[in-house]
Structures are given as structure tokens and as C-alpha cells.
Backbone as numpy.savetxt, mean C-alpha at the origin, in Angstrom:
# Nx Ny Nz CAx CAy CAz Cx Cy Cz
5.03 -28.23 -2.48 4.03 -27.11 -2.43 5.03 -25.77 -2.41
4.89 -24.99 -3.30 5.54 -23.67 -3.49 5.07 -22.65 -2.32
6.12 -21.94 -1.88 5.65 -20.93 -0.91 5.72 -19.55 -1.50
4.96 -18.71 -0.95 4.94 -17.30 -1.47 5.97 -16.54 -1.01
6.94 -15.94 -1.83 8.02 -15.26 -1.38 7.62 -13.90 -0.71
6.46 -13.45 -0.92 6.06 -12.20 -0.27 5.67 -12.26 1.17
5.64 -13.61 1.72 5.34 -13.73 3.05 6.58 -13.77 3.77
6.74 -12.88 4.89 7.94 -12.59 5.58 7.48 -12.70 7.09
8.32 -13.47 7.79 8.04 -13.59 9.21 8.70 -12.33 9.90
7.82 -11.79 10.69 8.31 -10.40 11.39 8.56 -10.59 12.86
9.42 -9.98 13.39 9.70 -10.04 14.82 8.78 -9.01 15.46
7.82 -9.57 16.20 6.79 -8.77 16.90 7.47 -7.82 18.00
8.56 -8.37 18.63 9.18 -7.50 19.60 9.92 -6.30 19.06
10.41 -6.45 17.82 10.98 -5.22 17.12 9.93 -4.23 16.71
8.78 -4.77 16.44 7.68 -3.89 15.99 7.16 -3.12 17.20
7.09 -3.84 18.25 6.38 -3.39 19.42 7.39 -2.29 20.15
8.69 -2.55 19.97 9.76 -1.71 20.63 9.51 -0.27 20.33
9.13 0.03 19.06 9.06 1.44 18.68 8.04 2.24 19.51
6.97 1.70 19.76 5.88 2.41 20.51 5.71 1.93 21.94
6.17 0.74 22.22 6.14 0.15 23.57 4.89 -0.76 23.66
4.08 -0.81 22.59 2.93 -1.67 22.49 2.70 -2.05 21.16
2.48 -3.47 20.98 2.33 -4.05 19.72 1.17 -3.54 18.98
0.00 -3.43 19.71 -1.15 -2.92 19.15 -1.07 -1.48 18.66
-0.46 -0.66 19.34 -0.28 0.80 19.00 0.64 0.71 17.70
1.56 -0.14 17.59 2.46 -0.14 16.41 1.67 -0.74 15.10
0.89 -1.72 15.49 0.03 -2.12 14.23 -0.92 -1.15 13.86
-1.47 -0.27 14.76 -2.32 0.65 14.40 -1.70 1.79 13.51
-0.48 2.18 13.85 0.37 3.08 13.10 0.63 2.64 11.72
1.04 1.32 11.69 1.40 0.66 10.40 0.25 0.60 9.53
-0.91 0.23 10.09 -2.19 0.08 9.22 -2.68 1.41 8.65
-2.46 2.54 9.43 -2.89 3.88 8.99 -1.93 4.19 7.82
-0.63 3.97 7.95 0.34 4.41 6.95 0.02 3.43 5.75
-0.33 2.26 5.86 -0.60 1.31 4.77 -1.79 1.92 3.96
-2.84 2.37 4.70 -3.93 2.99 3.95 -3.55 4.24 3.21
-2.74 5.00 3.78 -2.13 6.24 3.04 -1.39 5.84 1.69
-0.59 4.82 1.82 0.17 4.34 0.65 -0.69 3.72 -0.34
-1.67 2.99 0.11 -2.63 2.26 -0.80 -3.40 3.31 -1.61
-3.98 4.26 -0.88 -4.86 5.32 -1.58 -3.94 6.10 -2.56
-2.65 6.34 -2.28 -1.76 7.09 -3.20 -1.48 6.27 -4.44
-1.25 4.93 -4.15 -0.90 4.07 -5.34 -2.24 3.91 -6.18
-3.43 3.73 -5.58 -4.71 3.60 -6.34 -4.90 4.88 -7.14
-4.63 6.07 -6.55 -4.78 7.33 -7.27 -3.80 7.40 -8.52
-2.62 7.02 -8.27 -1.65 7.01 -9.50 -2.11 5.97 -10.49
-2.53 4.83 -10.20 -2.97 3.88 -11.15 -4.19 4.37 -11.93
-5.15 4.89 -11.22 -6.25 5.37 -11.82 -6.02 6.58 -12.80
-5.12 7.41 -12.39 -4.69 8.55 -13.33 -4.05 8.03 -14.66
-3.14 7.06 -14.45 -2.56 6.41 -15.67 -3.65 5.63 -16.52
-4.44 5.03 -15.92 -5.40 4.32 -16.72 -6.50 5.08 -17.25
-6.76 6.31 -16.71 -7.71 7.29 -17.18 -7.37 7.78 -18.71
-6.05 7.71 -18.93 -5.68 8.12 -20.26 -6.21 7.19 -21.35
-6.52 5.95 -20.96 -6.91 4.88 -21.86 -8.49 4.84 -21.97
-9.13 5.59 -21.04 -10.58 5.50 -21.01 -11.18 6.14 -22.22
-12.22 5.56 -22.75 -12.92 6.12 -23.93 -14.40 6.26 -23.53
-14.93 7.13 -23.94 -16.44 7.42 -23.71 -17.38 6.69 -24.42
-16.83 6.07 -25.57 -17.64 5.26 -26.38 -17.45 3.79 -26.17
-18.53 3.14 -25.91 -18.38 1.64 -25.53 -19.05 0.81 -26.76
-18.60 0.82 -27.78 -18.99 -0.17 -28.89 -18.02 -1.20 -29.17
-18.41 -2.32 -29.70 -17.56 -3.57 -29.83 -16.33 -3.16 -30.77
-16.41 -2.35 -31.57 -15.20 -2.09 -32.46 -14.21 -1.34 -31.73
-14.43 -0.57 -30.82 -13.42 0.29 -30.09 -12.99 -0.46 -28.79
-13.63 -1.55 -28.31 -13.15 -2.24 -27.27 -12.10 -3.26 -27.63
-10.91 -3.01 -27.27 -9.70 -3.92 -27.67 -8.78 -3.87 -26.57
-7.83 -4.93 -26.61 -6.72 -5.07 -25.63 -5.84 -4.02 -25.98
-5.56 -3.16 -24.97 -4.50 -2.08 -25.14 -3.26 -2.68 -24.33
-2.18 -2.91 -25.08 -1.00 -3.51 -24.49 -0.38 -2.60 -23.42
-0.42 -1.32 -23.74 0.23 -0.36 -22.64 -0.72 -0.46 -21.39
-1.94 -0.47 -21.52 -2.81 -0.55 -20.31 -2.59 -1.85 -19.52
-2.28 -2.93 -20.12 -2.10 -4.15 -19.55 -0.81 -4.20 -18.83
0.24 -3.56 -19.48 1.58 -3.44 -18.84 1.56 -2.61 -17.65
0.81 -1.49 -17.69 0.69 -0.66 -16.43 0.07 -1.41 -15.35
-0.96 -2.07 -15.64 -1.69 -2.95 -14.60 -0.91 -3.97 -14.13
-0.05 -4.56 -14.83 0.84 -5.73 -14.37 1.97 -5.18 -13.58
2.38 -4.02 -13.82 3.45 -3.30 -13.15 2.99 -3.06 -11.70
1.84 -2.60 -11.57 1.17 -2.23 -10.28 0.84 -3.55 -9.50
0.54 -4.60 -10.13 0.33 -5.92 -9.51 1.59 -6.40 -8.94
2.61 -6.23 -9.65 4.04 -6.65 -9.17 4.58 -5.91 -7.95
4.15 -4.69 -7.78 4.75 -3.87 -6.80 4.41 -4.45 -5.38
5.38 -4.08 -4.48 5.09 -4.54 -3.02 3.80 -4.07 -2.53
3.17 -4.79 -1.78 1.92 -4.35 -1.22 2.10 -3.15 -0.12
1.03 -2.49 0.01 1.21 -1.29 0.97 1.46 -1.64 2.42
0.99 -2.75 2.84 1.23 -3.23 4.11 2.68 -3.55 4.35
3.34 -4.21 3.45 4.76 -4.54 3.46 5.61 -3.29 3.47
5.36 -2.35 2.66 6.03 -1.09 2.53 5.91 -0.33 3.93
4.71 -0.30 4.46 4.54 0.39 5.72 5.20 -0.20 6.85
5.29 -1.56 6.92 5.97 -2.23 7.96 7.48 -1.97 7.88
7.99 -1.98 6.62 9.52 -1.68 6.44 9.68 -0.18 6.86
8.97 0.71 6.47 9.19 2.14 6.83 9.06 2.27 8.45
8.15 1.61 9.01 8.03 1.70 10.48 9.24 1.09 11.19
9.64 -0.04 10.80 10.85 -0.63 11.40 12.09 0.29 11.15
12.21 0.84 10.04 13.43 1.61 9.68 13.33 3.12 10.34
12.21 3.31 10.95 12.05 4.69 11.61 11.67 5.74 10.72
11.15 5.48 9.51 10.73 6.48 8.59 9.25 6.92 8.74
8.66 6.39 9.57 7.15 6.69 9.89 7.14 7.68 11.09
6.51 8.72 10.93 6.21 9.71 12.19 4.92 9.34 12.71
4.87 9.22 14.11 3.59 9.09 14.79 3.69 9.82 16.09
2.58 10.30 16.61 2.69 11.03 17.85 1.19 10.76 18.54
1.24 11.10 19.81 0.00 10.81 20.69 -0.80 12.13 20.76
-2.04 12.08 20.83 -2.92 13.17 21.03 -3.05 13.28 22.67
-2.98 14.39 23.11 -3.00 14.63 24.54 -4.56 14.72 24.85
-5.08 13.70 25.53 -6.53 13.66 25.82 -6.85 14.31 27.13
-5.87 14.72 27.81 -6.12 15.31 29.27 -6.45 16.81 29.05
-6.12 17.52 27.97 -6.50 18.85 27.82 -7.83 19.01 27.34
-8.53 19.98 27.77 -9.91 20.17 27.26 -10.17 21.52 26.83
């Protein structure tokens, strides 16, 4: 059985060490992953919008090789979660706490 090379075992102690709490670290990582994901989706949609046509007749619907290559490029890119974990461990992610005691 072949294994997926994108699956990486992470040291949870290393992740938790940054904030002092594993769950807080996962929260920061997930928020950053959402930011990365939305940015990547926006970039992809902008590139694919160039190929959109307003007319949907059968003669004009065909495989566009450039559009397929762009889609495949984005499929091969690392996932947003992996990128955000790497950024977090390397200290490239900024996070802070809101002071809930002030009113």
C-alpha cells in the first residue's frame, strides 16, 4: 500500500511550546490556514476568470489547455494547513491575546 507523502507526523510539544497550549496553537494555525486558503482561492479564481465566457453553447465549450494547467498547478501546491503549520513552527506567524479584563 502506497503512503501519501503529504502526510507528516508533527511534534505536538513543539507546536504547543509557542503558545503554551496545544489548543491555542491549533486555533492560531487554523486561522492562518483560512487566510492562506482564501488568498489562494482568490488568485485561482482571478486566473480562471480570464477564460470564462458569457456564452454557453456547445461549439464554444472546449478544453482549454492553459486553464487545465493552471488548475493542476494549484492542485499540486501544498495545502494551506501545511503552509500555516510550517509558518507557525518557524515563528513567521504573529499572534496576540485580547485583553478581556478591560471594559
